[in-house]
N, C-alpha and C positions, 0 to 999 in steps of 0.2 A: 762117732758123730751123734749129737743129741738131737732128737726129734721132739719138738714141742707139739704134742698131740692136740692140745686145745687150739693152737694156731692152725695146725693142719686141718682140723675139722672146720674152722671158720673159713679158711681158704676154699675148701671143698664146697661149702655151702654158698659162698660168694660166686664161685665158678658156676654152680648149678643155677643160681638165680640169674646170672648173665645169660646162660644158655636158654633159660625159660623165656627171657625177654626178647630173644632173637626172633625176628619175623620169619626167618627161614626155618627155625625149629618149629614155630607155630604151624607153618604150612605142612611140615612133615608130620607133626602130631595130629593134624586134622585129616590126614589121608585115611581112606578105608582100611588100608593094611595095618594101621595102628589102632583101629577101633577095639576097645575093650582092654587095651594094654595100660599098665600103670605109667604115670608120667616119668618116674625114675627109670623104668625099663626103656622107654622111648628115648630118653636123654642119653642113656648108655649106647643104644643103637645108633643114634644120630652122630655120636662122636666117632663111630667106626668109619663113616663115609667121608670122602673128599668132595668138596663143593667145586663143580666145574661149570663155567658159563660158556655159552656159544652164541655168537651173533647170528642174526637173521641171514639165511642163505648159505651158511657154512655147514658142510657135511660133518656129522659126528664120526662116521666111517662110511666106506664104500663097499658095495657088494663084491665079494670075491677077495677082499683084503684079509690078511691074517688077523686072527684074534689077539687082542692084548689082554684077554682074560679078565675083562672088567665088566661087571654088570652095572646098569645105569637105571636109576629111578628118577623119573621126570617130576620135578617139583613145581616148576612154572614154565609157561610157554607151550609151544606146540611144535611137533616134528612131523615131517612127511616120511613115509616109508615107501620105497619104490624098489622094483626089481628090473634088471636090464631087459628081460623078455616080456614083462607084463605091464610095465609102467607103474604108476602110483597104485599101491596096494591098500594104503590106509593112512590114518593120522593118529598120533598118540598125544595125549594131554596129561596134565597133572595127575599123578597117581599111577600112571602106566610105567611098567618096567620093560626094559629090552636088553638084549645081549646076555640074557641069563644062560642060554645054552652054550654060547661061546665062553662064558665064565666057567662052565662045568667041563668043557672039552677043549683043551688047548690046541688040538689039531683041526678043529672045526673052523672053516672060513666063514666070514659074515655072509649070510644069504641074501641080504638086502642092503640098499643104501638108505641111511637115515640122515636127513638134512633138516636143520632148524628152519622152521617157517616164521619164527619170531625170535626175539631174545629168549633164550632157554637157560634154565638153571637145572642142573642135574646133581644128584647125589650118586657118587661112584664108589664102587668097592672092587678093588683088584684082588685076584685070587691069592697072590702071595701074601697080601695083608690079611686076608681072611684066614689063610693057613696059620699065620703067626698068632692071630687072636685065638684061634681054636686050640693051639698048643700051649700058649702062655697063660690063658685065662679060661679055664674050662666052663665056668658059669656064664661068662659073656659069650663064649663060643657057642654054648647051648642056646642062649637067647638069640643069637644071630642065626643059627641053624633053624630055629622055630620060625623066625621072621622070614627067612628065605623060603621055607615051606609055605607060609601064608602067601607070599608073592607067587610062587609056582602054582598053588591051588587056584588063586584068582585068575592067573593066566589061563589055566586049563579050563576053568569054567567059562571064561570069555570066549575062548576058541571053540568050545562045545556049542555055545549059544550062537556064535557066528556060523558054524557049520550047519546047525539046525535051520537057521534062517535061510541059508543058501540052498539047502536041500528042499525046503518048502517052496522057495521061489522056482527052482528048477522043475519040481514036480507039479507046479501050478497051484499049490495050496498056500495062497497068500493069507497071512494072519493079520 
C-alpha cells in the first residue's frame, strides 16, 4: 500500500486545526492542570479522553457501587458529592478530577455518590484504554502518566489545604 506522506501530513494538520477550534478543547487547555504545557501535548492528551455528558440530577455513580475504573475530569458544570452517612460533603467544578483512586484500584468501591447539579461535561479515561496507550505508544503513555501525576498532586494539595482549614476551625484558630 502506498502512503502519500504529504497528504498524510496535511490531514494531520487539518485534524489538529479542527481540535484547536473545538470549544471543549479550549476549556481543557485553559485548565490549571494544563498550565505550562505545549498546545500539541494538550491536544494529544485531549484525544485520549472520552467526552461524557450528564444531565442535571443524574448520578454519575453511587456510593458503594463497583468501580468501572474510569477517572473523570470535570470540564463544565457542577457536581455534588455526598456520603450516605454524612450527607453532602462538597461540590466539584471545572478542573476538578474524581474517581482517580477507583481508576487505580479495581477492587475499590466508590466511597461517595456524585450527582450532576447542572448539565455536566466530563472527560473520562478508562483504565483499560490507559493501559493500551501506555503499551502501544510509550511517548504518549509517558505524557499521560505525567498528566495524571499533575492531577494527583493538585488533589493532594487541595485535600491538605482543606484539612488545614478544618483543623484551624476545630482548634478555634480562624484565619
